[in-house]
TORDREN-542395 format. One record per atom (N, C-alpha, C): y, x, z; residue in one letter. Coordinates in steps of 0.1 Angstrom, whole numbers, plus 5000, padded with zeros to 4 digits. Each point is the difference from the previous one (the first is absolute). Layout:
YXZa;...
***
This chain:
824492738609x;501449925008x;500949964985x;500449895000x;501049964989x;501250095000x;501050014989x;501050105000x;500849915009x;500950085008x;501049935007x;501349974990x;500949915007x;501049964992x;501150105000x;500950064992x;501050095002x;501149935009x;500750085006x;501249945009x;500849934990x;500449895004x;501349924990x;500950094994x;500250014988x;501250084993x;500949894997x;501250035005x;501149914998x;501450084995x;500649924991x;501250064994x;501049894999x;501450035000x;500949904999x;501150084990x;500149904990x;501150064990x;501649935005x;500950064998x;501249945005x;501250024989x;501149915001x;501050034993x;501050015010x;500750114999x;501450015010x;499849985015x;498750005003x;499250005016x;499549885001x;500149894990x;499349885003x;498749984994x;499049995006x;498649994995x;499849884989x;499550024989x;499949934988x;498549994996x;499250105004x;498549984996x;499150075008x;499249935009x;499050075010x;498649984995x;499250125001x;498550004994x;499350055012x;498749945000x;499050045011x;498750014992x;499550125001x;498550044997x;499250065011x;498749934998x;498950005009x;498850034992x;499350114996x;498950014995x;499050095007x;498850004994x;498950105007x;500350134996x;499750075012x;500150154999x;498850075006x;499050004993x;498850075005x;500050165001x;499350045009x;500250135003x;498950124997x;498849924996x;498950104999x;500050064987x;499450095000x;500050084987x;499849934987x;498549925001x;499549944989x;500849874998x;501149965005x;500949894998x;501250024994x;500050134997x;501550074995x;500649944987x;499049934993x;500549934989x;500349895003x;499449915009x;500749895006x;501450035005x;500250085007x;501350035006x;501050044989x;499650084991x;500950024989x;500449884992x;499149924999x;500149874991x;501249925008x;499849985011x;501049905008x;501450105003x;499850114998x;501450085002x;500749984984x;499449994989x;500549984990x;500549864998x;499249935005x;500549835000x;501449995009x;499950065013x;501350005006x;501250064994x;499850104993x;501150054991x;500649924991x;498849974992x;500649914990x;500849865003x;499449955011x;500849895008x;501450035002x;500350115006x;501250055003x;501150004988x;499150094990x;501050024988x;500249844992x;499249915001x;500349874996x;501249955009x;500050015012x;500949975009x;501550054994x;500050105000x;500950114995x;500949974985x;499149954992x;500149984986x;500249864998x;499549905004x;500149874996x;500449885014x;499650045013x;500549905008x;501450045005x;500350145003x;501350035004x;501149984991x;499950014987x;501249944992x;500249895001x;498849885000x;500549865002x;500549985013x;499650075011x;500449985014x;501350034997x;500750114997x;501350035000x;500849914992x;499649934989x;500849904994x;500349885008x;498649975007x;500349875009x;500850015011x;500050155006x;500950025009x;501550004996x;500350054988x;501450004995x;500649894999x;499149914992x;500149845000x;500549935011x;499150015011x;500349935015x;501250075003x;500550114998x;501250065007x;501249954991x;500049984989x;501149944990x;499949885003x;499249915005x;500249875002x;499949965016x;500150125008x;500349985015x;498749935005x;499050034996x;498849915004x;499150105008x;499249965009x;499350095011x;498950064990x;499750135001x;499050054994x;498650065010x;498949964996x;498850025008x;499250124993x;499650115004x;499350114995x;498949974995x;499750034988x;498549964993x;499050085004x;498949935006x;498750055006x;499050014988x;499250125000x;498950014994x;498950095005x;498749964998x;499050085006x;498950024992x;499250105004x;498650054992x;499150015012x;499049935003x;499250015012x;498849964996x;498750005009x;498750004997x;499249935012x;499049934995x;499049955009x;498750054997x;499350065011x;498350044999x;499649885002x;499049954989x;499349885000x;498550025005x;499550124996x;498550025002x;499850145002x;499050035011x;499450135000x;498549995004x;499350064994x;498350015005x;499750124994x;499450125006x;499350104995x;501350084994x;499850044991x;501050094990x;500949924992x;500049865000x;500849914992x;501249965006x;501050034996x;501549945007x;500649934988x;500349875005x;500649924989x;501549955006x;500949994993x;501349965003x;501049934991x;501049975001x;500949954990x;501550035004x;500850064990x;501650055005x;500749864992x;500950005005x;501149894996x;501250035002x;500949994990x;501350015000x;501149864996x;500750005009x;501249885001x;501250064999x;500749904989x;501650044998x;500849855006x;501150054997x;500949895004x;499549874991x;499849875005x;499849924991x;498549965002x;499249914994x;498749965003x;499050094993x;500350094991x;498950084995x;499350115008x;498649995000x;499350095007x;498950044989x;499750145002x;499250084990x;498950055010x;498849984996x;498750035008x;499150114990x;499450105005x;499250064996x;498850045009x;498949994995x;498749995007x;499350164999x;499550035014x;499550164997x;498650015007x;499050044993x;498750015009x;499550164997x;499750045012x;499950175000x;498450015004x;499550144996x;498950055006x;500550115007x;500050005014x;500750115007x;499250135001x;498949994996x;499050125002x;500350084988x;500449944988x;500650064988x;501250024995x;500749935010x;501649974999x;500149924985x;499549924994x;500049964986x;499949855001x;500649934991x;500249875000x;498849944994x;499649885004x;498949944998x;500349884989x;499450024989x;500449884990x;499149865004x;500649924994x;499349855004x;498650004994x;499650054990x;498750014993x;498950045011x;500550075010x;498950035009x;499449885007x;500449915001x;499949885009x;499249884990x;499750034987x;499449914991x;498850074991x;499049925000x;498750064992x;500550034987x;500649904992x;500250014987x;501550034994x;500050054989x;501650054996x;500749874997x;501149985003x;500749864998x;499749915008x;499149975008x;499649925010x;501249955009x;500750095004x;501249955007x;500849914995x;500349994989x;500949944993x;499849855002x;498649974996x;499649855001x;499749965013x;499750085013x;499949955012x;501449995005x;501050104997x;501449975007x;500449874992x;500049994991x;500549904990x;499549865005x;498849975004x;499349875003x;500649995013x;500050115010x;500249995016x;501649944999x;500950064993x;501349944999x;500149864997x;499349964988x;500049884996x;499749895009x;499150045007x;499349915011x;501149965009x;500750125006x;500850005009x;501249944995x;500750004990x;501249964996x;499949834996x;498849964996x;499749874998x;500049935012x;499250065009x;499949925015x;501549985004x;501050114999x;501450015005x;500849904991x;499349974989x;500949904992x;499749875006x;498849965002x;499549895005x;500449965013x;500650115006x;500549965014x;501649995000x;500550034987x;501449994999x;500950125007x;499150135000x;500550115005x;500550124992x;499749984984x;500350084992x;500949954989x;501150054997x;500849954985x;499950114993x;499049974991x;499650114991x;500549984988x;500350084991x;500550014985x;499149914991x;500249954989x;499049904992x;498850114997x;500450104994x;499250104994x;499250105011x;499949965009x;499550105013x;498650064997x;499249944994x;498850054998x;500050124988x;501149964990x;499850124991x;500850115006x;501049985010x;500950115003x;499050085011x;499349915008x;498850075011x;499250104990x;499449974989x;499250104994x;500950114994x;501349984997x;500850114997x;500250105011x;500149945011x;500750105013x;498850035007x;498849994998x;498850075007x;500250134995x;499950115014x;500150124998x;499150085007x;499050084997x;499050065007x;500550105011x;501450044998x;500650075011x;500549925012x;500349874998x;500649925009x;498749925010x;499550135010x;499149935007x;500150085016x;499549965008x;499650065012x;498949945008x;499450075010x;499249945009x;500349955011x;499249905004x;500149945016x;498749985003x;500049965015x;498749955005x;499249894994x;500949894993x;499549904994x;499550044987x;500450094992x;499550034987x;501150084992x;499849984987x;501050054991x;501249934997x;501350055003x;501149934996x;500750044989x;500349884992x;500850064988x;501349925001x;501050054993x;501349924998x;500750004987x;500949954999x;500850004987x;501450015002x;500950084991x;501150005000x;501149875006x;501050035008x;501049875002x;500349944988x;500249874997x;500349914990x;499250024990x;498750035002x;498949984987x;499849884998x;499749935010x;499849864998x;500949885006x;501250035004x;500949925003x;501050065006x;500949935010x;501450025005x;499550095011x;501350065008x;499850095009x;499649925013x;499949875001x;499349935011x;498550035002x;499450054989x;498550014998x;499950185008x;501050065001x;499750145006x;499250064990x;499350095004x;499050094994x;498749945000x;499449924991x;498749934996x;498850105005x;499349965010x;499050095007x;498849935002x;498750074996x;498849935000x;499050105006x;499049935007x;499050095004x;498449934996x;499450114993x;498549965000x;499150045011x;499549945006x;499350035013x;498950094998x;499550115008x;499150094997x;498749924998x;499749885008x;498849955001x;500049864991x;500749974990x;500349884996x;498849984989x;499149915002x;498749954994x;500349954985x;500849935000x;500449914986x;500850084990x;500250135001x;500850104990x;499250094994x;500250054988x;499150134995x;500050125010x;498850064999x;500150095011x;500850144998x;500450045010x;500650155001x;499450045012x;500150154999x;499450065011x;501250105011x;499650005011x;501250045011x;499550165002x;499050064994x;499750135001x;500050084987x;
***
């Protein structure tokens, strides 16, 4: 069975009884003994996010609240979250991504793929026959997709997007889906906020790409 999601943890920071920052955290919480390492990993991620909220977001929220108060403007409590989505499970493989959102457009994503029988992360190299092949496969798949979007007028990319694409490819930024290997780039890597998180999928059975192994 896949790890269950922990009950959402919520916390609200206030100033003189007025809520200024609200955080929601929902991450995997596996109970099996072999998955202790996975549980510990997400516990650390959760604690780090709370520290980030307290150290960086909360001071900014307090300043925003004080400014609104001094100008007699309404203040809306800042909202932030760290949640996850399970994207794939087959046999002992479990894949998901976690995603944090802050006030404003910024979204930060992290991909995780686990071997549940060992409680260990699965490196991207497991799915490719040759070392470094993943980079070429991902680059060509992303280029084809982005060029298609450009022709359709659906992508407003920076002029040097091919160069930025090469720079932004990271073997940790992937997860599995039923359709294939999905990889992504950081927000703003190729253009403005309207692009969101650039995400691409290399199908498991794609015939016209260099071979990679699912097993």
